[in-house]
C-alpha positions as CSV (number, residue, x, y, z in Angstrom):
1,M,0.0,0.0,0.0
2,D,2.9,2.4,0.7
3,S,4.2,1.7,-2.8
4,L,0.8,2.6,-4.4
5,S,0.6,5.7,-2.2
6,D,4.1,6.7,-3.3
7,L,3.3,6.0,-6.9
8,G,0.2,8.2,-6.8
9,F,2.1,11.0,-5.1
10,F,4.9,10.8,-7.7
11,A,2.5,10.9,-10.6
12,L,0.9,14.0,-9.2
13,V,4.3,15.8,-8.8
14,A,5.4,14.7,-12.3
15,R,2.1,16.0,-13.8
16,Q,2.4,19.4,-12.0
17,Q,6.1,19.7,-13.0
18,S,6.6,21.8,-9.9
19,L,7.0,21.0,-6.2
20,T,5.2,24.2,-5.4
21,A,2.3,23.4,-7.7
22,A,2.1,19.8,-6.3
23,A,2.0,21.2,-2.8
24,R,-0.8,23.5,-3.7
25,E,-2.7,20.6,-5.2
26,L,-2.2,18.5,-2.1
27,G,-2.9,21.3,0.3
28,V,0.5,21.0,2.1
29,T,3.7,23.0,2.2
30,T,6.4,22.8,-0.5
31,P,9.1,21.5,2.0
32,S,6.8,18.6,3.0
33,V,6.5,17.6,-0.7
34,S,10.2,17.8,-1.1
35,K,10.8,15.7,2.0
36,R,8.3,13.0,0.8
37,L,9.9,12.9,-2.6
38,A,13.3,12.4,-1.1
39,Q,11.9,9.6,1.0
40,V,10.5,7.8,-2.1
41,E,13.8,8.2,-3.9
42,R,15.6,6.9,-0.9
43,R,13.3,3.8,-0.7
44,L,13.8,3.0,-4.4
45,G,17.5,3.8,-4.4
46,V,17.3,6.0,-7.5
47,R,16.8,9.6,-8.4
48,L,13.4,10.1,-10.0
49,L,13.4,13.9,-10.7
50,N,15.9,16.6,-11.6
51,R,15.1,19.7,-9.6
52,T,15.6,23.3,-10.5
53,T,14.4,26.4,-8.6
54,R,11.2,26.5,-10.7
55,R,10.6,23.2,-12.3
56,V,11.3,19.5,-12.1
57,S,12.0,17.1,-14.9
58,L,12.0,13.3,-15.1
59,T,15.2,11.2,-15.0
60,S,15.2,8.1,-17.1
61,E,14.3,6.1,-14.0
62,G,11.5,8.6,-13.3
63,E,10.2,8.1,-16.8
64,L,10.1,4.3,-16.3
65,Y,8.5,4.6,-12.9
66,L,5.9,7.1,-14.1
67,G,5.1,5.3,-17.4
68,N,4.5,1.9,-15.9
69,G,3.1,3.3,-12.7
70,S,0.4,5.3,-14.5
71,R,-0.8,2.1,-16.1
72,I,-0.9,0.4,-12.7
73,L,-2.9,3.2,-11.2
74,S,-5.3,3.2,-14.1
75,E,-5.8,-0.5,-13.9
76,L,-6.4,-0.3,-10.2
77,A,-9.0,2.4,-10.7
78,E,-10.7,0.2,-13.4
79,L,-10.6,-2.8,-11.0
80,E,-12.3,-0.8,-8.3
81,Q,-15.0,0.3,-10.8
82,L,-15.5,-3.3,-11.8
83,V,-15.8,-4.4,-8.2
84,T,-18.4,-1.7,-7.5
85,K,-20.2,-1.8,-10.8
86,S,-23.4,-2.9,-9.0
87,R,-23.6,0.5,-7.5
88,A,-26.2,2.8,-9.1
89,E,-23.9,5.8,-9.4
90,P,-20.3,6.2,-10.8
91,T,-17.7,7.5,-8.3
92,G,-14.2,8.8,-8.5
93,L,-12.1,11.6,-10.0
94,L,-12.0,12.7,-13.6
95,R,-9.6,15.3,-14.9
96,V,-11.0,17.1,-18.0
97,N,-9.3,19.4,-20.5
98,A,-11.2,21.8,-22.9
99,S,-10.7,25.0,-24.7
100,F,-11.5,28.3,-23.0
101,G,-14.5,29.3,-25.2
102,F,-16.3,26.0,-25.5
103,G,-15.2,25.0,-22.0
104,R,-16.8,28.0,-20.4
105,A,-19.9,28.1,-22.5
106,Q,-20.8,24.4,-22.7
107,I,-18.6,22.0,-20.7
108,S,-18.6,23.9,-17.4
109,P,-22.4,24.0,-17.1
110,A,-22.6,20.4,-18.2
111,I,-20.2,19.4,-15.4
112,S,-22.4,21.3,-12.9
113,A,-25.4,19.3,-14.0
114,F,-23.4,16.1,-14.0
115,I,-22.3,16.6,-10.4
116,E,-25.8,17.3,-9.3
117,R,-26.9,14.0,-10.7
118,Y,-23.8,12.0,-9.6
119,P,-22.6,13.6,-6.3
120,G,-20.1,10.8,-5.8
121,M,-18.0,12.1,-8.7
122,E,-15.2,14.6,-8.5
123,I,-14.4,16.7,-11.7
124,Q,-11.3,18.8,-12.3
125,L,-11.8,21.0,-15.3
126,H,-8.7,22.6,-16.8
127,L,-9.2,25.1,-19.6
128,T,-6.4,26.0,-22.1
129,D,-6.0,28.0,-25.2
130,R,-4.8,25.0,-27.2
131,P,-5.1,21.2,-26.8
132,V,-2.6,19.6,-24.5
133,S,-1.2,16.1,-24.2
134,L,-3.5,13.9,-22.2
135,Q,-0.7,11.5,-21.2
136,D,1.9,14.1,-20.3
137,Q,-0.6,16.3,-18.3
138,G,-2.4,13.4,-16.7
139,F,-5.9,14.2,-18.1
140,D,-8.5,11.4,-18.3
141,L,-10.5,13.2,-21.0
142,G,-10.1,16.0,-23.5
143,I,-12.7,17.9,-25.6
144,R,-11.4,18.4,-29.1
145,F,-12.5,20.0,-32.4
146,G,-11.9,18.5,-35.8
147,E,-9.8,15.4,-36.7
148,V,-8.1,13.4,-34.0
149,P,-4.7,12.4,-35.6
150,D,-3.0,10.6,-32.7
151,A,-3.4,6.8,-33.1
152,R,-3.1,6.3,-29.3
153,I,-6.2,8.4,-28.8
154,N,-9.8,7.0,-28.7
155,A,-12.5,9.4,-29.7
156,R,-16.3,9.6,-29.2
157,L,-18.3,12.0,-31.3
158,L,-20.2,14.4,-29.1
159,L,-21.7,16.8,-31.6
160,K,-21.6,17.5,-35.3
161,N,-20.3,21.0,-35.9
162,R,-19.3,23.2,-38.8
163,R,-17.2,26.3,-39.2
164,L,-19.0,29.1,-41.1
165,V,-18.0,32.3,-42.7
166,C,-20.3,35.1,-41.6
167,A,-20.7,38.9,-41.2
168,S,-23.3,41.2,-39.7
169,P,-26.0,42.8,-41.9
170,A,-24.5,46.2,-41.1
171,Y,-21.2,45.2,-42.6
172,L,-22.8,43.7,-45.7
173,K,-24.7,46.9,-46.3
174,R,-21.4,48.8,-46.7
175,R,-19.6,46.2,-48.8
176,T,-20.4,43.8,-51.6
177,V,-21.3,40.2,-50.6
178,P,-18.4,37.8,-51.4
179,L,-19.4,35.2,-54.0
180,A,-16.2,33.2,-54.0
181,P,-13.4,32.6,-51.4
182,H,-10.9,34.8,-53.4
183,D,-13.3,37.7,-52.9
184,L,-12.4,37.8,-49.2
185,T,-9.1,39.4,-50.1
186,Q,-11.0,42.6,-50.8
187,H,-12.8,42.6,-47.5
188,D,-12.0,43.4,-43.8
189,C,-11.6,39.9,-42.3
190,I,-11.3,39.5,-38.5
191,V,-8.4,37.1,-37.9
192,L,-8.2,34.8,-34.9
193,R,-4.6,34.2,-33.8
194,E,-4.6,30.8,-32.0
195,N,-2.7,27.6,-31.8
196,E,0.3,27.2,-34.2
197,S,-1.7,27.6,-37.4
198,A,-0.9,30.2,-40.0
199,Y,-2.7,33.4,-39.0
200,G,-5.3,34.6,-41.5
201,T,-5.1,31.6,-43.8
202,W,-8.6,30.2,-44.5
203,H,-9.0,26.8,-46.3
204,F,-12.0,26.1,-48.4
205,S,-13.2,23.1,-50.3
206,R,-16.1,22.3,-52.7
207,G,-16.3,18.8,-54.1
208,K,-12.7,18.0,-55.4
209,K,-11.7,21.7,-55.5
210,D,-9.6,23.3,-52.7
211,E,-8.9,26.9,-52.3
212,T,-6.7,28.7,-49.7
213,V,-7.1,32.4,-49.1
214,K,-4.8,34.7,-47.2
215,V,-7.2,37.2,-45.6
216,S,-6.4,40.4,-43.6
217,G,-8.1,43.3,-41.9
218,P,-7.5,45.9,-39.2
219,L,-8.6,43.7,-36.3
220,S,-7.2,40.4,-34.9
221,S,-7.2,38.7,-31.5
222,N,-6.3,35.5,-29.8
223,D,-9.7,35.3,-28.1
224,G,-12.7,33.8,-30.0
225,S,-15.3,35.8,-28.1
226,T,-13.6,39.1,-28.9
227,V,-13.5,38.2,-32.6
228,L,-17.2,37.3,-32.5
229,N,-18.2,40.5,-30.8
230,W,-16.3,42.5,-33.4
231,A,-18.2,40.7,-36.1
232,L,-21.5,41.5,-34.4
233,D,-20.4,45.1,-34.3
234,G,-20.1,45.1,-38.1
235,R,-16.3,45.3,-38.1
236,G,-15.7,42.6,-40.7
237,I,-16.1,39.0,-41.8
238,V,-15.2,36.2,-39.5
239,V,-15.0,32.4,-39.3
240,R,-16.7,30.9,-36.2
241,S,-18.2,27.5,-35.2
242,Q,-21.8,26.7,-35.6
243,W,-22.2,26.0,-31.9
244,E,-21.2,29.5,-31.1
245,I,-23.1,31.5,-33.7
246,G,-26.2,29.4,-34.3
247,E,-28.4,31.6,-32.2
248,Y,-27.1,34.8,-33.9
249,L,-27.8,33.3,-37.3
250,K,-31.4,32.4,-36.3
251,R,-32.0,36.0,-35.0
252,G,-30.4,37.6,-38.1
253,K,-27.6,39.2,-36.2
254,L,-25.1,37.4,-38.5
255,V,-25.5,36.3,-42.1
256,P,-23.8,33.1,-43.4
257,L,-21.6,33.6,-46.5
258,L,-20.1,31.2,-49.1
259,E,-22.5,28.5,-48.1
260,D,-21.6,26.2,-51.0
261,W,-18.0,26.1,-49.7
262,A,-16.8,24.0,-46.7
263,L,-14.2,24.8,-44.1
264,P,-12.1,22.2,-42.3
265,N,-14.0,19.7,-40.1
266,A,-14.9,21.1,-36.6
267,D,-16.9,18.2,-35.2
268,I,-16.6,18.0,-31.4
269,Y,-15.1,14.8,-29.8
270,A,-14.4,13.5,-26.4
271,V,-11.0,11.9,-26.5
272,Y,-9.2,9.6,-24.1
273,L,-6.1,7.4,-24.1
274,E,-6.2,3.9,-25.3
275,R,-4.9,2.6,-22.0
276,H,-7.9,4.0,-20.2
277,R,-10.2,1.9,-22.4
278,L,-13.6,3.1,-21.2
279,S,-14.2,3.0,-17.4
280,A,-17.7,3.3,-16.1
281,K,-17.2,6.8,-14.8
282,L,-15.6,7.9,-18.1
283,R,-18.4,6.3,-20.2
284,T,-21.1,7.8,-18.0
285,F,-19.6,11.3,-18.2
286,I,-19.1,11.2,-22.0
287,E,-22.7,10.0,-22.6
288,F,-24.1,12.6,-20.2
289,V,-22.2,15.5,-22.0
290,G,-23.0,14.2,-25.4
291,E,-26.8,13.9,-24.6
292,R,-26.8,17.4,-23.1
293,L,-25.1,19.0,-26.1
294,R,-27.4,17.4,-28.5
295,A,-30.4,18.4,-26.5
296,T,-29.5,22.0,-26.7
297,G,-30.0,21.9,-30.4
298,L,-26.6,23.4,-31.3
């Protein structure tokens, strides 16, 4: 049992990549975390972490201990779920990663409703401006848009979703309506600067034809909500996801453009590591979130 306790402790420290952050997570002091880590290393007879004043990094022995240890901890959690599967409600901890915009607007309220139904669960939601590695950061589940390229990742479709080109009626009154992707080069386009993608490069397809357009305009931001608000103010043309602008389209606040052209896939998935398979708590959460999103009519 001490070994399992040490393993769980070490996995947390490695995930946080900082003794101070690990101490904050555990609700203890940094010196106490440092002391326990030293005790674990002394018991094993190897150094698990290289320490600096700000961060820690894994030694080769630490990588071996964490890699195999994470699998053991995961299998233990699944065993406990199997033993208690007769219980009516799922229990345990889930660590979830999502983007800031979708996480705030949809995943956060879904988690609130989930906890109300399943009070034995504990959810940690971590929002980031770009997808993170589930394995490296110790997440059980990630909410992703578009294709899932990593073969080690399992994915469940939560919601069909499209990216759309749109503008406000006020903007279109001042300017001609674009009829083809290349027409966008003559317009004020509001650019979203996010991830590692090329800023202001919009990719279109229609049948077997592909077209890439380099757009520009006086406004750009790394925040999707800001970009959307500028479009609603009539400042230019924008690309946003259907889940975010569906209501504005219905109310006529935004007008869809170039509807016979498609933008890259933006379907919304729940993704999890192959080694997790699909535990009862994970399956219940994914099904709950998926049903809630579909019920909203996004």
